[in-house]
N, C-alpha and C positions, 0 to 999 in steps of 0.2 A: 725877564731871562736873569737868570742865575748862571752868578761868576762857574767859568770850570772849575772842576774838583784839583783840591791840593796834587800835588803827584804824591806825594806819603803824606802819612798821619803825621801830630807834631808831638815833640816830648809829652807825657803824661804829663809835666808841672806846670804844664797850658790848659788840665780842665780844671772848667767850673768848680764844683762841686756844691752845689747847689742844695741842701737842704730845712725847706720852709718846715714850719712847722702847722700838722695839718687843719691846724685850727686859723691857720689862717687864707687857708680857699675862704671860707666863711661862711662854709656850707655841711651839710652830712649828705652821702653821694653812694650811691650803686650802681658798679654799669658791669652791662657785661659786655667786654669787646672782643675786638677778632682784629689781630696782627696781623703785616705782613712787612717784613723787613727786606730789603734787596741792598743787598752790597756784593761786592766785587763780583757781579754776576750771578750771586743764588741768594735764588728765594727762599727766604725760612719763614713758613706762617703759625701763630702760637692762640691762640685762643686761652683768657685771660676771666678774672671775677676781680673786681676793684670796689670798693669798700672804702667808703673815710671818714673820719666821722672828727667830733672836735682832738679827741685825746690822740684817734690814732688813724696809719692806713695800713689798709694789710689791698697782700695781691699775690693772687696765685695765676701758676700760668701749668695752660696743659698741651700737653702736644701727643698726636694718635693716643686719647682716652686717658694719658698718662699723666703725673703732676712734674715737671720741670723746672720751676722753680717756683721760688715763695719768697715774699718779704714780709717781713712785720717795721712799723717803724710811726715811735709814740712822738719825734719830736726832738728824741733826744737821742736813741738810736738808734741804727735801722739794721736789722735780723736779720739775716739773708741766705737762702737753702737754695742749691743751685744745684741738677743732676748731674753727671759726668759728662751726659752726648750732650749737654747743651753745645753751641759752640763759645770755646774761649770771649770771644769779645761781649755777650750779653754778660754782661755785669752790675749787679744789686744797683750802685749808686747810679749805673748810669739808664734802668730803667727806670729808677726815683725821680730823677733830675727832666727826665722827660716827659715822666707825665706832670709832674712838675708846669713846666713849661711849656705844655701846651693847653692845662685847665683851668692853674691860677691867674687871680687877674692879674691884670699888667703892674697895678701900681703895688700890688704888695712883693711881685716880681725884682721889680725895680728898687724895692728897698733891700733887698736884701742882695743885689749885686754887689762881689768887693767893688774897687777900683778901675776901671781902664771899661766893665764891660757896659753895656747899654741893651735895653730893648725898647724897639717903634714900637708902633703896631698903626697902622694902615686903615682901617676899616676893616675886612678879616685879616689881616697877613698881621701878621708877628717878624719881625727881624732882630736874633739875635746879633751883636757885634764884639770885637773882642781890640780896643785902640783903634777906631773904626771901620777893621776890614768883618765882612758877613763875615760867621761862625754858622750861623744856623735859620732860616724860612722856616717858619708854619706857615699850612695855608689852612680855612675853616670855609671846606666849599660848600659844606652845606649850612651855611650862616651864622655858627654853632658850635661851642668849643664841648657841648655835651649830649650825648645822646643823635650825632650824625656821622660824617667820618670830618677827618683831622689827616693832615699830609704834612709831615716833617723831616723838611727835608736838613744833615748833618753836611755840610762842607769840608768841616775840617777832619771827620773820622769819618766820610764817606761813606755814608748809606740814605735810608727814604726811610722812613719808617711809617706805616698808614693805618688809621691805626679807625675802625669801625665801630662806636658805640648804642648800646641800645641803652637806656636807663630802663636799671630795675624799681630802684621804688626811691621816691622824694628825698 
């Protein structure tokens, strides 16, 4: 059972700012994804194409047949573009972090966590904690991170992200 959501989001200084190198995934990956974001009674949907190679990560987001966001990350610098109509809560840094929290190996994530942060993994569920407080929970109901359904519930920033992925290349 998930704890109740906090009354208000905390100050931005408490953000994780996770940015692992694309090579630390340990694989090359190409996915088509359908994302559903639920926040404050609102549901937004976006389709993405995600490509990860050892030297880069590229993600393009489409809504209503139009590009609404893109990001390119080479392991050092994150370049983002967002359509002005995209909700302000959707930031490239957060998208990259959610991609990495859901897809990267737990060992790589743990090695990159700053002091006070922990990642627990129990079967097909991950829990991200800060000073023993649950920040986010990630569930893998299809029992795989790639090419299936992933549900990320962020308790700190009060949103639920459901990702349905299809592998398009090995």
